[in-house]
N, C-alpha and C positions, 0 to 999 in steps of 0.2 A: 346214368352219371351224367352231368353236365361237363361243358370244358373246363370251367371253373372247380368244378372237383376233382376234375382229372391233372389239372397244372395245380392244385394244392398237395394231393397227395403225390405226385410225382416231385415236387420240393422238397415235401418230408423225405421221402425215400431216397434223394440224395443227400442230405444233411443228416440224416441218421445212419448210413453206411459210410460216411465220410467220419462220422464221429466213432464209428464201430471200427473203421481203419485205424484212426489215429491214436486210438486206446491200448486195442488190443492186438493188431497187427505191425505196425509201424510203431508203438510205445513210444510216441513223441513225449517230450515233458511239457508240463503246463505252462512255460512260456513259449512256446514254438509259435511262430505267427499264425501257421495256418491252423491249430488248435484255439487260439486267440480267437480267431474270426469264426471257425465252426460253432464252437461252442454256444455265442448267445443266439445264432440262426436256431440251433437245433433246440435249445431252451425254449425261444419264442415258440418255434412249432408247437411243442408239446404244450404249453400254456394253450394256445389256440385249439389244439386238439378238444383238450378239456372243456373249454368253453362251447365248442358246437355240439361236443356229445351228451353236456348236462345241462347248459345255461341258456345260451341262445342260439339258434338257426337263421341262416339266410334263405329266403326265397324270393322268386320272380313272380312277378303277376303277367300272365298271359292272355288274359279275357276281358271284357270290358262289363264284368257281371257285379264289380263294385264303384264302378265311375258314381260320382266324382271323387268319392272318397280315395280310392286308390286306382289308378292309371297302367295302361297295358305296359309293360317294360320297368315298370316302378320294383326296386329293390327292396325288401323289408326284412326287419330282424324278428325273430319270433323269441318270447320268453317261455322256455321250455318248462319252466318250475311252478308258472302260474297255476296250473289247477291240479299237478301229479309230478311226482318224480318217479321215472324208471328206467330201467337198464337198456343202453342205446340199442343192444343186440334182441331184446326181449322184452317189448313195450306193453306186452298184454298183463306183464306182471308189474303192478305201480302201485304207489303209497300217494292216497289222495290228499292233497293238500286244499283246495279249494274246489269251488263249481262257478262257472260261469254265470257273469250277472247280465242282465236286462242290458242292453247296446254294446256288448263287448266282440269286437271282432276276434274271430278265433280262426286257427287253421286245426281242420281235420280232416281223417281219411272218408274219402266219398263212400257210403254204404252201398253204392252198388259196385263199385270197383276198387277197393282199400288200396290197389295200387297208386291212387290218385289222391293229391292232397288237394281241397279246396280252400278257399277264405270266402267266410261270409259273417254277418252279423246276427249273433244270437239275440232273439226277439221273444223267445217262450222258453220258459223253465219247468222242472215238473209241476203239472198241477194246473198250470195257467189254462185257459179257454182262449185258443186264438180264430179271429174272425177275420176274414179282408171283405169289407163292401164296397165297391167301384173304386178299388185301388187304395183306399184307407184302411188301415190297421186299426184293429180293436184286441185289447187284451183285457180278459175279464169284464168285459163290457165297455170298458174305456177306452176312448178314441186315443191313440199314441202319437206324441207330437215328435215328426220325425224331420230334423232340418237337413240330416245327411241323405234323404231317400229322393232318387233323381227318376223322373219320368219321361220319355220322349215322343211315347205313343200316345196321340189322344184318343186311340179308340179304346171303348170300355167293354169287355167282353162280358157276358153272362154266364153264371156258374153252371149252365148246361152247355156252355160251349167252350169252354176253357178254364180252366181254374187260377189262372194269371191273375185278374182281377177281382173275382171273386172266390172266397174260399171258407169252406168250415162253414158252422164252427166245431172244433175238433180241442182236444183235450190233450196237452203234452203227456206221454206217459212218464212215468218212474225211471230218474238215471237216464232220461232223454233230452232233447233240446231243439227247439223250433228256430231255424236261420232263415235268413233270406239276404239275397245282394242288395247292396245300396241301390243298381240300377234295375228298379223293378220292372222295368218292361223288358228285359234283356239278361233273366238271369235264372239258371237252372239250380233250384233250391228245395227247402221243404215242401212247399206248396207243389211239388211235381215226384218228388220221391221220397216223401215221409220226415222222420224225424233223425238228428244224430246222437248214436249211443255217447254215454261219457267215456265210455274205453275208446272209442275212436279219436276222441279228442288229441291235439298234439300239445297245442300250447295257444297263448294269446299272440295276437300280431301287436308287437310293441311301435315301432318306428320306420320310414322310410328314409332310407340312408343314403338314395342313389335315384336317379341324377341330382346333385347336390341343391339345384334349385327346388326342387320336391321333398326337401329335407323337412319332416314335421314327425311329431308324436300322432299316432292314428288314435282319434276319437271316434 
């Protein structure tokens, strides 16, 4: 749990305790100044908890793998209902609402360590044939125009040397997705560890809200 999470829950516990004391221990009247101050804060925090559990979630970008779309330190919001609705304490039980589309920036559990969350771009859906040739992405034989892709290493490795620049062809399996970081020369993604199962996807990256000069809808 990060510092922001600790602070949020500490504030909530304070307001919840104050609300309980004022109602059931001290039994203060509704027009008491203390209750008039505590109740709006407690109600606002309850709304915030519902939003965090079911609608949006905040994340911080820790690496350069999505440059220049997302930079280290960017704070972003995820829409949790974009692809499924699940219980906060049991995300393995969910109702599917949609599937990631080509180009969506998604947040998911890292298949090799589900405790870690990754942010990457979906570039292959079930049934797609993926090939990367000399750093150029082809899906079902068609070259993909990728204005968001960022390359900073002029070296091109052959497929027998490293799969970073030459990969495939591979077919995306059922209920799985092929993802890449926008910073193609510095991203740990599907080229190296395979596909993302739908059940591992948490939601869609929606917007950068901090720092203010970086505010934008993620595309």
